[in-house]
mmCIF file of the N, C-alpha and C atoms, coordinates in Angstrom:
data_MODEL
# 
_entry.id   MODEL 
# 
loop_
_atom_site.group_PDB 
_atom_site.id 
_atom_site.type_symbol 
_atom_site.label_atom_id 
_atom_site.label_alt_id 
_atom_site.label_comp_id 
_atom_site.label_asym_id 
_atom_site.label_entity_id 
_atom_site.label_seq_id 
_atom_site.pdbx_PDB_ins_code 
_atom_site.Cartn_x 
_atom_site.Cartn_y 
_atom_site.Cartn_z 
_atom_site.occupancy 
_atom_site.B_iso_or_equiv 
_atom_site.pdbx_formal_charge 
_atom_site.auth_seq_id 
_atom_site.auth_comp_id 
_atom_site.auth_asym_id 
_atom_site.auth_atom_id 
_atom_site.pdbx_PDB_model_num 
ATOM 1   N N  . MET A 1 1  ? 134.046 149.541 192.118 1.00 0.00 ? 1  MET A N  1 
ATOM 2   C CA . MET A 1 1  ? 134.158 150.882 192.263 1.00 0.00 ? 1  MET A CA 1 
ATOM 3   C C  . MET A 1 1  ? 133.881 151.496 190.930 1.00 0.00 ? 1  MET A C  1 
ATOM 4   N N  . LYS A 1 2  ? 133.168 152.637 191.027 1.00 0.00 ? 2  LYS A N  1 
ATOM 5   C CA . LYS A 1 2  ? 132.905 153.524 190.011 1.00 0.00 ? 2  LYS A CA 1 
ATOM 6   C C  . LYS A 1 2  ? 133.763 154.887 189.987 1.00 0.00 ? 2  LYS A C  1 
ATOM 7   N N  . ILE A 1 3  ? 134.170 155.246 188.974 1.00 0.00 ? 3  ILE A N  1 
ATOM 8   C CA . ILE A 1 3  ? 135.116 156.472 189.101 1.00 0.00 ? 3  ILE A CA 1 
ATOM 9   C C  . ILE A 1 3  ? 134.467 157.465 188.083 1.00 0.00 ? 3  ILE A C  1 
ATOM 10  N N  . LEU A 1 4  ? 134.276 158.790 188.612 1.00 0.00 ? 4  LEU A N  1 
ATOM 11  C CA . LEU A 1 4  ? 133.843 160.007 187.830 1.00 0.00 ? 4  LEU A CA 1 
ATOM 12  C C  . LEU A 1 4  ? 135.015 160.657 187.442 1.00 0.00 ? 4  LEU A C  1 
ATOM 13  N N  . VAL A 1 5  ? 135.349 160.953 186.109 1.00 0.00 ? 5  VAL A N  1 
ATOM 14  C CA . VAL A 1 5  ? 136.460 161.492 185.608 1.00 0.00 ? 5  VAL A CA 1 
ATOM 15  C C  . VAL A 1 5  ? 136.158 162.984 185.320 1.00 0.00 ? 5  VAL A C  1 
ATOM 16  N N  . ASP A 1 6  ? 136.882 163.720 185.965 1.00 0.00 ? 6  ASP A N  1 
ATOM 17  C CA . ASP A 1 6  ? 136.616 165.334 185.862 1.00 0.00 ? 6  ASP A CA 1 
ATOM 18  C C  . ASP A 1 6  ? 136.711 165.832 184.438 1.00 0.00 ? 6  ASP A C  1 
ATOM 19  N N  . MET A 1 7  ? 135.938 166.880 184.165 1.00 0.00 ? 7  MET A N  1 
ATOM 20  C CA . MET A 1 7  ? 135.930 167.502 182.863 1.00 0.00 ? 7  MET A CA 1 
ATOM 21  C C  . MET A 1 7  ? 137.342 168.093 182.439 1.00 0.00 ? 7  MET A C  1 
ATOM 22  N N  . ASN A 1 8  ? 138.173 168.289 183.482 1.00 0.00 ? 8  ASN A N  1 
ATOM 23  C CA . ASN A 1 8  ? 139.508 168.899 183.132 1.00 0.00 ? 8  ASN A CA 1 
ATOM 24  C C  . ASN A 1 8  ? 140.494 167.822 182.599 1.00 0.00 ? 8  ASN A C  1 
ATOM 25  N N  . LEU A 1 9  ? 140.060 166.559 182.813 1.00 0.00 ? 9  LEU A N  1 
ATOM 26  C CA . LEU A 1 9  ? 140.911 165.435 182.297 1.00 0.00 ? 9  LEU A CA 1 
ATOM 27  C C  . LEU A 1 9  ? 140.362 165.043 181.007 1.00 0.00 ? 9  LEU A C  1 
ATOM 28  N N  . SER A 1 10 ? 141.135 164.395 180.155 1.00 0.00 ? 10 SER A N  1 
ATOM 29  C CA . SER A 1 10 ? 140.863 163.784 178.975 1.00 0.00 ? 10 SER A CA 1 
ATOM 30  C C  . SER A 1 10 ? 139.881 162.756 179.011 1.00 0.00 ? 10 SER A C  1 
ATOM 31  N N  . PRO A 1 11 ? 138.982 162.482 178.016 1.00 0.00 ? 11 PRO A N  1 
ATOM 32  C CA . PRO A 1 11 ? 138.060 161.288 178.153 1.00 0.00 ? 11 PRO A CA 1 
ATOM 33  C C  . PRO A 1 11 ? 138.931 160.084 177.989 1.00 0.00 ? 11 PRO A C  1 
ATOM 34  N N  . ARG A 1 12 ? 140.212 160.125 177.477 1.00 0.00 ? 12 ARG A N  1 
ATOM 35  C CA . ARG A 1 12 ? 141.005 158.988 177.390 1.00 0.00 ? 12 ARG A CA 1 
ATOM 36  C C  . ARG A 1 12 ? 141.176 158.443 178.915 1.00 0.00 ? 12 ARG A C  1 
ATOM 37  N N  . TRP A 1 13 ? 141.228 159.160 179.820 1.00 0.00 ? 13 TRP A N  1 
ATOM 38  C CA . TRP A 1 13 ? 141.265 158.627 181.349 1.00 0.00 ? 13 TRP A CA 1 
ATOM 39  C C  . TRP A 1 13 ? 140.329 157.622 181.516 1.00 0.00 ? 13 TRP A C  1 
ATOM 40  N N  . ARG A 1 14 ? 139.008 157.891 180.983 1.00 0.00 ? 14 ARG A N  1 
ATOM 41  C CA . ARG A 1 14 ? 138.019 156.865 181.332 1.00 0.00 ? 14 ARG A CA 1 
ATOM 42  C C  . ARG A 1 14 ? 138.369 155.677 180.505 1.00 0.00 ? 14 ARG A C  1 
ATOM 43  N N  . GLU A 1 15 ? 138.725 155.726 179.339 1.00 0.00 ? 15 GLU A N  1 
ATOM 44  C CA . GLU A 1 15 ? 139.079 154.544 178.469 1.00 0.00 ? 15 GLU A CA 1 
ATOM 45  C C  . GLU A 1 15 ? 140.278 153.741 179.107 1.00 0.00 ? 15 GLU A C  1 
ATOM 46  N N  . ALA A 1 16 ? 141.176 154.435 179.662 1.00 0.00 ? 16 ALA A N  1 
ATOM 47  C CA . ALA A 1 16 ? 142.288 153.740 180.337 1.00 0.00 ? 16 ALA A CA 1 
ATOM 48  C C  . ALA A 1 16 ? 141.830 153.152 181.693 1.00 0.00 ? 16 ALA A C  1 
ATOM 49  N N  . LEU A 1 17 ? 141.031 153.718 182.333 1.00 0.00 ? 17 LEU A N  1 
ATOM 50  C CA . LEU A 1 17 ? 140.509 152.989 183.632 1.00 0.00 ? 17 LEU A CA 1 
ATOM 51  C C  . LEU A 1 17 ? 139.652 151.883 183.206 1.00 0.00 ? 17 LEU A C  1 
ATOM 52  N N  . GLU A 1 18 ? 138.761 151.965 182.219 1.00 0.00 ? 18 GLU A N  1 
ATOM 53  C CA . GLU A 1 18 ? 137.913 150.795 181.790 1.00 0.00 ? 18 GLU A CA 1 
ATOM 54  C C  . GLU A 1 18 ? 138.811 149.726 181.237 1.00 0.00 ? 18 GLU A C  1 
ATOM 55  N N  . ALA A 1 19 ? 139.746 150.068 180.724 1.00 0.00 ? 19 ALA A N  1 
ATOM 56  C CA . ALA A 1 19 ? 140.753 148.899 180.101 1.00 0.00 ? 19 ALA A CA 1 
ATOM 57  C C  . ALA A 1 19 ? 141.586 148.214 181.173 1.00 0.00 ? 19 ALA A C  1 
ATOM 58  N N  . SER A 1 20 ? 141.596 148.796 182.390 1.00 0.00 ? 20 SER A N  1 
ATOM 59  C CA . SER A 1 20 ? 142.160 148.306 183.476 1.00 0.00 ? 20 SER A CA 1 
ATOM 60  C C  . SER A 1 20 ? 141.128 147.523 184.473 1.00 0.00 ? 20 SER A C  1 
ATOM 61  N N  . GLY A 1 21 ? 139.974 147.548 184.061 1.00 0.00 ? 21 GLY A N  1 
ATOM 62  C CA . GLY A 1 21 ? 138.976 146.855 184.779 1.00 0.00 ? 21 GLY A CA 1 
ATOM 63  C C  . GLY A 1 21 ? 137.944 147.626 185.599 1.00 0.00 ? 21 GLY A C  1 
ATOM 64  N N  . TYR A 1 22 ? 138.223 148.926 185.689 1.00 0.00 ? 22 TYR A N  1 
ATOM 65  C CA . TYR A 1 22 ? 137.363 149.870 186.435 1.00 0.00 ? 22 TYR A CA 1 
ATOM 66  C C  . TYR A 1 22 ? 136.126 150.454 185.730 1.00 0.00 ? 22 TYR A C  1 
ATOM 67  N N  . GLU A 1 23 ? 135.136 150.624 186.271 1.00 0.00 ? 23 GLU A N  1 
ATOM 68  C CA . GLU A 1 23 ? 133.977 151.356 185.654 1.00 0.00 ? 23 GLU A CA 1 
ATOM 69  C C  . GLU A 1 23 ? 134.219 152.821 185.822 1.00 0.00 ? 23 GLU A C  1 
ATOM 70  N N  . ALA A 1 24 ? 134.115 153.569 184.807 1.00 0.00 ? 24 ALA A N  1 
ATOM 71  C CA . ALA A 1 24 ? 134.377 154.959 184.813 1.00 0.00 ? 24 ALA A CA 1 
ATOM 72  C C  . ALA A 1 24 ? 133.602 155.550 183.890 1.00 0.00 ? 24 ALA A C  1 
ATOM 73  N N  . VAL A 1 25 ? 133.271 156.883 184.227 1.00 0.00 ? 25 VAL A N  1 
ATOM 74  C CA . VAL A 1 25 ? 132.329 157.796 183.333 1.00 0.00 ? 25 VAL A CA 1 
ATOM 75  C C  . VAL A 1 25 ? 132.876 159.159 183.363 1.00 0.00 ? 25 VAL A C  1 
ATOM 76  N N  . TRP A 1 26 ? 132.970 159.758 182.256 1.00 0.00 ? 26 TRP A N  1 
ATOM 77  C CA . TRP A 1 26 ? 133.493 161.153 182.087 1.00 0.00 ? 26 TRP A CA 1 
ATOM 78  C C  . TRP A 1 26 ? 132.361 162.083 182.544 1.00 0.00 ? 26 TRP A C  1 
ATOM 79  N N  . TRP A 1 27 ? 132.696 163.120 183.174 1.00 0.00 ? 27 TRP A N  1 
ATOM 80  C CA . TRP A 1 27 ? 131.564 164.095 183.738 1.00 0.00 ? 27 TRP A CA 1 
ATOM 81  C C  . TRP A 1 27 ? 130.672 164.556 182.522 1.00 0.00 ? 27 TRP A C  1 
ATOM 82  N N  . ARG A 1 28 ? 131.351 164.866 181.389 1.00 0.00 ? 28 ARG A N  1 
ATOM 83  C CA . ARG A 1 28 ? 130.656 165.430 180.252 1.00 0.00 ? 28 ARG A CA 1 
ATOM 84  C C  . ARG A 1 28 ? 129.476 164.510 179.888 1.00 0.00 ? 28 ARG A C  1 
ATOM 85  N N  . ASP A 1 29 ? 129.565 163.140 180.105 1.00 0.00 ? 29 ASP A N  1 
ATOM 86  C CA . ASP A 1 29 ? 128.495 162.136 179.764 1.00 0.00 ? 29 ASP A CA 1 
ATOM 87  C C  . ASP A 1 29 ? 127.466 162.116 180.699 1.00 0.00 ? 29 ASP A C  1 
ATOM 88  N N  . VAL A 1 30 ? 127.581 162.781 181.858 1.00 0.00 ? 30 VAL A N  1 
ATOM 89  C CA . VAL A 1 30 ? 126.465 162.779 182.908 1.00 0.00 ? 30 VAL A CA 1 
ATOM 90  C C  . VAL A 1 30 ? 125.973 164.053 183.331 1.00 0.00 ? 30 VAL A C  1 
ATOM 91  N N  . GLY A 1 31 ? 126.686 165.265 182.994 1.00 0.00 ? 31 GLY A N  1 
ATOM 92  C CA . GLY A 1 31 ? 126.349 166.504 183.401 1.00 0.00 ? 31 GLY A CA 1 
ATOM 93  C C  . GLY A 1 31 ? 127.059 167.474 182.411 1.00 0.00 ? 31 GLY A C  1 
ATOM 94  N N  . PRO A 1 32 ? 126.393 168.764 182.578 1.00 0.00 ? 32 PRO A N  1 
ATOM 95  C CA . PRO A 1 32 ? 126.770 169.863 181.555 1.00 0.00 ? 32 PRO A CA 1 
ATOM 96  C C  . PRO A 1 32 ? 128.427 170.226 181.884 1.00 0.00 ? 32 PRO A C  1 
ATOM 97  N N  . ALA A 1 33 ? 128.991 170.693 180.730 1.00 0.00 ? 33 ALA A N  1 
ATOM 98  C CA . ALA A 1 33 ? 130.326 170.925 180.792 1.00 0.00 ? 33 ALA A CA 1 
ATOM 99  C C  . ALA A 1 33 ? 130.763 172.196 181.677 1.00 0.00 ? 33 ALA A C  1 
ATOM 100 N N  . ASN A 1 34 ? 129.658 173.096 181.729 1.00 0.00 ? 34 ASN A N  1 
ATOM 101 C CA . ASN A 1 34 ? 129.686 174.440 182.554 1.00 0.00 ? 34 ASN A CA 1 
ATOM 102 C C  . ASN A 1 34 ? 129.274 174.255 183.791 1.00 0.00 ? 34 ASN A C  1 
ATOM 103 N N  . ALA A 1 35 ? 129.000 173.113 184.400 1.00 0.00 ? 35 ALA A N  1 
ATOM 104 C CA . ALA A 1 35 ? 128.368 172.912 185.746 1.00 0.00 ? 35 ALA A CA 1 
ATOM 105 C C  . ALA A 1 35 ? 129.338 173.407 186.684 1.00 0.00 ? 35 ALA A C  1 
ATOM 106 N N  . PRO A 1 36 ? 128.870 174.247 187.666 1.00 0.00 ? 36 PRO A N  1 
ATOM 107 C CA . PRO A 1 36 ? 129.645 174.542 188.953 1.00 0.00 ? 36 PRO A CA 1 
ATOM 108 C C  . PRO A 1 36 ? 130.134 173.409 189.774 1.00 0.00 ? 36 PRO A C  1 
ATOM 109 N N  . ASP A 1 37 ? 131.084 173.474 190.515 1.00 0.00 ? 37 ASP A N  1 
ATOM 110 C CA . ASP A 1 37 ? 131.603 172.336 191.430 1.00 0.00 ? 37 ASP A CA 1 
ATOM 111 C C  . ASP A 1 37 ? 130.524 171.957 192.436 1.00 0.00 ? 37 ASP A C  1 
ATOM 112 N N  . GLU A 1 38 ? 129.589 172.849 192.749 1.00 0.00 ? 38 GLU A N  1 
ATOM 113 C CA . GLU A 1 38 ? 128.575 172.572 193.692 1.00 0.00 ? 38 GLU A CA 1 
ATOM 114 C C  . GLU A 1 38 ? 127.506 171.639 193.074 1.00 0.00 ? 38 GLU A C  1 
ATOM 115 N N  . ALA A 1 39 ? 127.460 171.405 191.780 1.00 0.00 ? 39 ALA A N  1 
ATOM 116 C CA . ALA A 1 39 ? 126.557 170.535 191.109 1.00 0.00 ? 39 ALA A CA 1 
ATOM 117 C C  . ALA A 1 39 ? 127.062 169.100 191.269 1.00 0.00 ? 39 ALA A C  1 
ATOM 118 N N  . LEU A 1 40 ? 128.263 168.779 191.646 1.00 0.00 ? 40 LEU A N  1 
ATOM 119 C CA . LEU A 1 40 ? 128.870 167.538 191.578 1.00 0.00 ? 40 LEU A CA 1 
ATOM 120 C C  . LEU A 1 40 ? 128.298 166.695 192.883 1.00 0.00 ? 40 LEU A C  1 
ATOM 121 N N  . PRO A 1 41 ? 128.243 167.136 193.946 1.00 0.00 ? 41 PRO A N  1 
ATOM 122 C CA . PRO A 1 41 ? 127.762 166.327 195.244 1.00 0.00 ? 41 PRO A CA 1 
ATOM 123 C C  . PRO A 1 41 ? 126.298 165.758 194.939 1.00 0.00 ? 41 PRO A C  1 
ATOM 124 N N  . PRO A 1 42 ? 125.334 166.495 194.565 1.00 0.00 ? 42 PRO A N  1 
ATOM 125 C CA . PRO A 1 42 ? 124.053 165.882 194.309 1.00 0.00 ? 42 PRO A CA 1 
ATOM 126 C C  . PRO A 1 42 ? 124.031 164.826 193.237 1.00 0.00 ? 42 PRO A C  1 
ATOM 127 N N  . VAL A 1 43 ? 124.794 164.975 192.126 1.00 0.00 ? 43 VAL A N  1 
ATOM 128 C CA . VAL A 1 43 ? 124.850 163.949 191.203 1.00 0.00 ? 43 VAL A CA 1 
ATOM 129 C C  . VAL A 1 43 ? 125.562 162.625 191.659 1.00 0.00 ? 43 VAL A C  1 
ATOM 130 N N  . LEU A 1 44 ? 126.643 162.832 192.367 1.00 0.00 ? 44 LEU A N  1 
ATOM 131 C CA . LEU A 1 44 ? 127.230 161.720 193.088 1.00 0.00 ? 44 LEU A CA 1 
ATOM 132 C C  . LEU A 1 44 ? 126.329 161.066 194.081 1.00 0.00 ? 44 LEU A C  1 
ATOM 133 N N  . GLU A 1 45 ? 125.625 161.673 194.825 1.00 0.00 ? 45 GLU A N  1 
ATOM 134 C CA . GLU A 1 45 ? 124.742 161.128 195.819 1.00 0.00 ? 45 GLU A CA 1 
ATOM 135 C C  . GLU A 1 45 ? 123.704 160.382 195.110 1.00 0.00 ? 45 GLU A C  1 
ATOM 136 N N  . VAL A 1 46 ? 123.149 160.805 193.984 1.00 0.00 ? 46 VAL A N  1 
ATOM 137 C CA . VAL A 1 46 ? 122.041 160.084 193.255 1.00 0.00 ? 46 VAL A CA 1 
ATOM 138 C C  . VAL A 1 46 ? 122.692 158.796 192.729 1.00 0.00 ? 46 VAL A C  1 
ATOM 139 N N  . LEU A 1 47 ? 123.851 158.968 192.060 1.00 0.00 ? 47 LEU A N  1 
ATOM 140 C CA . LEU A 1 47 ? 124.638 157.730 191.648 1.00 0.00 ? 47 LEU A CA 1 
ATOM 141 C C  . LEU A 1 47 ? 124.729 156.724 192.782 1.00 0.00 ? 47 LEU A C  1 
ATOM 142 N N  . ARG A 1 48 ? 125.185 157.120 193.713 1.00 0.00 ? 48 ARG A N  1 
ATOM 143 C CA . ARG A 1 48 ? 125.449 156.051 195.026 1.00 0.00 ? 48 ARG A CA 1 
ATOM 144 C C  . ARG A 1 48 ? 124.159 155.616 195.508 1.00 0.00 ? 48 ARG A C  1 
ATOM 145 N N  . ARG A 1 49 ? 123.186 156.408 195.668 1.00 0.00 ? 49 ARG A N  1 
ATOM 146 C CA . ARG A 1 49 ? 121.798 155.923 196.360 1.00 0.00 ? 49 ARG A CA 1 
ATOM 147 C C  . ARG A 1 49 ? 120.885 155.147 195.402 1.00 0.00 ? 49 ARG A C  1 
ATOM 148 N N  . PHE A 1 50 ? 120.992 155.531 194.138 1.00 0.00 ? 50 PHE A N  1 
ATOM 149 C CA . PHE A 1 50 ? 120.081 154.698 193.305 1.00 0.00 ? 50 PHE A CA 1 
ATOM 150 C C  . PHE A 1 50 ? 120.828 153.909 192.132 1.00 0.00 ? 50 PHE A C  1 
ATOM 151 N N  . SER A 1 51 ? 122.058 153.533 192.384 1.00 0.00 ? 51 SER A N  1 
ATOM 152 C CA . SER A 1 51 ? 122.868 152.893 191.379 1.00 0.00 ? 51 SER A CA 1 
ATOM 153 C C  . SER A 1 51 ? 122.234 151.788 190.797 1.00 0.00 ? 51 SER A C  1 
ATOM 154 N N  . GLU A 1 52 ? 121.599 150.888 191.624 1.00 0.00 ? 52 GLU A N  1 
ATOM 155 C CA . GLU A 1 52 ? 120.863 149.519 191.111 1.00 0.00 ? 52 GLU A CA 1 
ATOM 156 C C  . GLU A 1 52 ? 119.760 149.859 190.201 1.00 0.00 ? 52 GLU A C  1 
ATOM 157 N N  . ALA A 1 53 ? 118.943 150.818 190.511 1.00 0.00 ? 53 ALA A N  1 
ATOM 158 C CA . ALA A 1 53 ? 117.806 151.212 189.734 1.00 0.00 ? 53 ALA A CA 1 
ATOM 159 C C  . ALA A 1 53 ? 118.266 151.954 188.578 1.00 0.00 ? 53 ALA A C  1 
ATOM 160 N N  . LEU A 1 54 ? 119.274 152.843 188.587 1.00 0.00 ? 54 LEU A N  1 
ATOM 161 C CA . LEU A 1 54 ? 119.831 153.481 187.451 1.00 0.00 ? 54 LEU A CA 1 
ATOM 162 C C  . LEU A 1 54 ? 120.416 152.525 186.388 1.00 0.00 ? 54 LEU A C  1 
ATOM 163 N N  . GLU A 1 55 ? 121.086 151.466 186.842 1.00 0.00 ? 55 GLU A N  1 
ATOM 164 C CA . GLU A 1 55 ? 121.523 150.415 185.967 1.00 0.00 ? 55 GLU A CA 1 
ATOM 165 C C  . GLU A 1 55 ? 120.485 149.656 185.239 1.00 0.00 ? 55 GLU A C  1 
ATOM 166 N N  . ARG A 1 56 ? 119.409 149.550 185.908 1.00 0.00 ? 56 ARG A N  1 
ATOM 167 C CA . ARG A 1 56 ? 118.243 148.845 185.270 1.00 0.00 ? 56 ARG A CA 1 
ATOM 168 C C  . ARG A 1 56 ? 117.421 149.860 184.350 1.00 0.00 ? 56 ARG A C  1 
ATOM 169 N N  . GLY A 1 57 ? 117.790 151.032 184.161 1.00 0.00 ? 57 GLY A N  1 
ATOM 170 C CA . GLY A 1 57 ? 117.187 151.973 183.221 1.00 0.00 ? 57 GLY A CA 1 
ATOM 171 C C  . GLY A 1 57 ? 116.229 152.903 183.829 1.00 0.00 ? 57 GLY A C  1 
ATOM 172 N N  . ALA A 1 58 ? 116.453 153.178 185.199 1.00 0.00 ? 58 ALA A N  1 
ATOM 173 C CA . ALA A 1 58 ? 115.520 154.206 185.887 1.00 0.00 ? 58 ALA A CA 1 
ATOM 174 C C  . ALA A 1 58 ? 116.008 155.730 185.260 1.00 0.00 ? 58 ALA A C  1 
ATOM 175 N N  . LEU A 1 59 ? 115.088 156.636 185.473 1.00 0.00 ? 59 LEU A N  1 
ATOM 176 C CA . LEU A 1 59 ? 115.252 158.051 185.227 1.00 0.00 ? 59 LEU A CA 1 
ATOM 177 C C  . LEU A 1 59 ? 115.311 158.787 186.530 1.00 0.00 ? 59 LEU A C  1 
ATOM 178 N N  . ALA A 1 60 ? 116.488 159.597 186.798 1.00 0.00 ? 60 ALA A N  1 
ATOM 179 C CA . ALA A 1 60 ? 116.634 160.310 187.945 1.00 0.00 ? 60 ALA A CA 1 
ATOM 180 C C  . ALA A 1 60 ? 116.421 161.901 187.656 1.00 0.00 ? 60 ALA A C  1 
ATOM 181 N N  . VAL A 1 61 ? 115.666 162.612 188.335 1.00 0.00 ? 61 VAL A N  1 
ATOM 182 C CA . VAL A 1 61 ? 115.483 163.979 188.132 1.00 0.00 ? 61 VAL A CA 1 
ATOM 183 C C  . VAL A 1 61 ? 116.014 164.728 189.286 1.00 0.00 ? 61 VAL A C  1 
ATOM 184 N N  . ILE A 1 62 ? 117.073 165.586 189.186 1.00 0.00 ? 62 ILE A N  1 
ATOM 185 C CA . ILE A 1 62 ? 117.526 166.106 190.298 1.00 0.00 ? 62 ILE A CA 1 
ATOM 186 C C  . ILE A 1 62 ? 117.174 167.592 190.315 1.00 0.00 ? 62 ILE A C  1 
ATOM 187 N N  . GLY A 1 63 ? 116.408 168.054 191.333 1.00 0.00 ? 63 GLY A N  1 
ATOM 188 C CA . GLY A 1 63 ? 116.008 169.478 191.525 1.00 0.00 ? 63 GLY A CA 1 
ATOM 189 C C  . GLY A 1 63 ? 116.715 170.147 192.618 1.00 0.00 ? 63 GLY A C  1 
ATOM 190 N N  . PRO A 1 64 ? 116.419 171.364 192.880 1.00 0.00 ? 64 PRO A N  1 
ATOM 191 C CA . PRO A 1 64 ? 117.098 172.068 194.023 1.00 0.00 ? 64 PRO A CA 1 
ATOM 192 C C  . PRO A 1 64 ? 116.511 171.764 195.330 1.00 0.00 ? 64 PRO A C  1 
ATOM 193 N N  . GLU A 1 65 ? 115.297 171.163 195.361 1.00 0.00 ? 65 GLU A N  1 
ATOM 194 C CA . GLU A 1 65 ? 114.559 170.897 196.574 1.00 0.00 ? 65 GLU A CA 1 
ATOM 195 C C  . GLU A 1 65 ? 114.536 169.392 196.817 1.00 0.00 ? 65 GLU A C  1 
ATOM 196 N N  . LYS A 1 66 ? 114.431 168.561 195.584 1.00 0.00 ? 66 LYS A N  1 
ATOM 197 C CA . LYS A 1 66 ? 114.322 167.205 195.721 1.00 0.00 ? 66 LYS A CA 1 
ATOM 198 C C  . LYS A 1 66 ? 114.815 166.430 194.551 1.00 0.00 ? 66 LYS A C  1 
ATOM 199 N N  . THR A 1 67 ? 115.041 165.017 194.815 1.00 0.00 ? 67 THR A N  1 
ATOM 200 C CA . THR A 1 67 ? 115.390 164.248 193.663 1.00 0.00 ? 67 THR A CA 1 
ATOM 201 C C  . THR A 1 67 ? 114.206 163.241 193.461 1.00 0.00 ? 67 THR A C  1 
ATOM 202 N N  . ARG A 1 68 ? 113.800 163.000 192.390 1.00 0.00 ? 68 ARG A N  1 
ATOM 203 C CA . ARG A 1 68 ? 112.795 161.956 192.007 1.00 0.00 ? 68 ARG A CA 1 
ATOM 204 C C  . ARG A 1 68 ? 113.330 160.908 191.244 1.00 0.00 ? 68 ARG A C  1 
ATOM 205 N N  . LEU A 1 69 ? 113.048 159.791 191.377 1.00 0.00 ? 69 LEU A N  1 
ATOM 206 C CA . LEU A 1 69 ? 113.357 158.504 190.600 1.00 0.00 ? 69 LEU A CA 1 
ATOM 207 C C  . LEU A 1 69 ? 112.132 157.980 190.008 1.00 0.00 ? 69 LEU A C  1 
ATOM 208 N N  . ARG A 1 70 ? 112.279 157.637 188.596 1.00 0.00 ? 70 ARG A N  1 
ATOM 209 C CA . ARG A 1 70 ? 111.067 157.054 187.897 1.00 0.00 ? 70 ARG A CA 1 
ATOM 210 C C  . ARG A 1 70 ? 111.599 155.759 187.301 1.00 0.00 ? 70 ARG A C  1 
ATOM 211 N N  . LEU A 1 71 ? 110.918 154.633 187.656 1.00 0.00 ? 71 LEU A N  1 
ATOM 212 C CA . LEU A 1 71 ? 111.313 153.231 187.042 1.00 0.00 ? 71 LEU A CA 1 
ATOM 213 C C  . LEU A 1 71 ? 110.696 153.252 185.620 1.00 0.00 ? 71 LEU A C  1 
ATOM 214 N N  . LEU A 1 72 ? 111.568 152.890 184.780 1.00 0.00 ? 72 LEU A N  1 
ATOM 215 C CA . LEU A 1 72 ? 110.996 152.770 183.154 1.00 0.00 ? 72 LEU A CA 1 
ATOM 216 C C  . LEU A 1 72 ? 110.773 151.484 182.931 1.00 0.00 ? 72 LEU A C  1 
ATOM 217 N N  . PRO A 1 73 ? 109.950 151.178 182.007 1.00 0.00 ? 73 PRO A N  1 
ATOM 218 C CA . PRO A 1 73 ? 109.116 152.160 181.186 1.00 0.00 ? 73 PRO A CA 1 
ATOM 219 C C  . PRO A 1 73 ? 108.041 152.716 181.970 1.00 0.00 ? 73 PRO A C  1 
ATOM 220 N N  . LEU A 1 74 ? 107.692 153.920 181.769 1.00 0.00 ? 74 LEU A N  1 
ATOM 221 C CA . LEU A 1 74 ? 106.612 154.716 182.477 1.00 0.00 ? 74 LEU A CA 1 
ATOM 222 C C  . LEU A 1 74 ? 105.126 154.087 181.847 1.00 0.00 ? 74 LEU A C  1 
ATOM 223 N N  . GLN A 1 75 ? 104.330 154.019 182.682 1.00 0.00 ? 75 GLN A N  1 
ATOM 224 C CA . GLN A 1 75 ? 103.139 153.623 182.147 1.00 0.00 ? 75 GLN A CA 1 
ATOM 225 C C  . GLN A 1 75 ? 101.911 154.567 182.367 1.00 0.00 ? 75 GLN A C  1 
# 
């Protein structure tokens, strides 16, 4: 299970979760600090949908109309 730690929580939560064996990321590491709540669902969907490719180093571009995934390295 991967856990996304909200900006309103200390990054220490991520450290505590990882120390307990969970994979966690603090929102500020994946998105802007001033992002509106509406920005979260697209990011979460991309993380869920493309998790394997992202773990191998793919690049995801999230736009208002579509999401694109580029496998790296680009040639």
